[in-house]
C-alpha atoms as one frame of an Amber mdcrd trajectory, in Angstrom:
protein
 -25.165 108.092-134.954 -22.713 105.265-135.620 -22.259 102.218-133.368 -19.363
 103.743-131.407 -21.409 106.862-130.725 -24.349 104.707-129.654 -22.141 102.758
-127.233 -20.828 106.018-125.768 -24.376 107.340-125.460 -25.386 104.236-123.491
 -22.298 104.536-121.255 -23.153 108.150-120.530 -26.703 107.325-119.526 -26.509
 104.039-117.650 -24.973 105.444-114.449 -28.468 106.083-113.084 -29.436 102.472
-113.803 -26.389 101.291-111.849 -27.316 103.585-108.945 -30.600 101.696-108.624
 -28.778  98.372-108.767 -26.218  99.538-106.191 -28.974 100.530-103.753 -30.615
  97.119-104.126 -27.273  95.319-103.735 -26.392  97.300-100.602 -29.803  96.556
 -99.103 -29.332  92.806 -99.546 -25.649  92.668 -98.618 -26.106  94.818 -95.502
 -28.588  92.215 -94.259 -26.167  89.378 -94.966 -28.292  88.203 -97.899 -27.241
  87.263-101.402 -28.154  89.577-104.259 -31.024  87.863-106.112 -30.084  86.225
-109.404 -32.468  88.407-111.416 -30.703  91.548-110.136 -27.278  90.074-110.865
 -28.449  89.246-114.391 -29.827  92.779-114.790 -26.444  94.295-113.838 -24.680
  91.948-116.259 -27.073  92.943-119.037 -26.411  96.629-118.328 -22.648  96.077
-118.493 -22.891  94.058-121.699 -25.135  96.511-123.549 -22.161  98.304-125.071
 -20.385  95.089-126.113 -23.071  94.148-128.631 -24.554  97.526-129.446 -26.897
  97.616-132.408 -29.888  99.492-133.726 -32.279  97.513-131.513 -30.674  98.976
-128.365 -30.428 102.622-129.422 -32.700 104.055-132.058 -34.115 107.331-133.255
 -37.744 107.609-132.157 -39.713 110.778-132.892 -36.458 112.678-133.491 -35.020
 111.609-130.097 -32.424 108.939-129.416 -34.002 106.213-127.306 -32.161 103.546
-125.334 -33.950 100.222-124.881 -32.753  99.184-121.437 -32.949  95.680-119.987
 -36.064  95.186-117.900 -35.448  96.079-114.260 -36.541  93.318-111.864 -39.269
  94.137-109.383 -37.919  94.953-105.930
């Protein structure tokens, strides 16, 4: 898998990660609270994953492509 294919693979799989972020953001915003900085940073890291894609982010592990996602903050 070349770098373009890896970036596309990440794009195709990160929607579920953004769904989690969206739920957290809605919870805070609906209460008139600011989204915590660690969650904002997490969303930024998810968006930027495809800008600097490399073998450390997507690699072949036991014959399966594995994405190394940013660490999700605790709720």
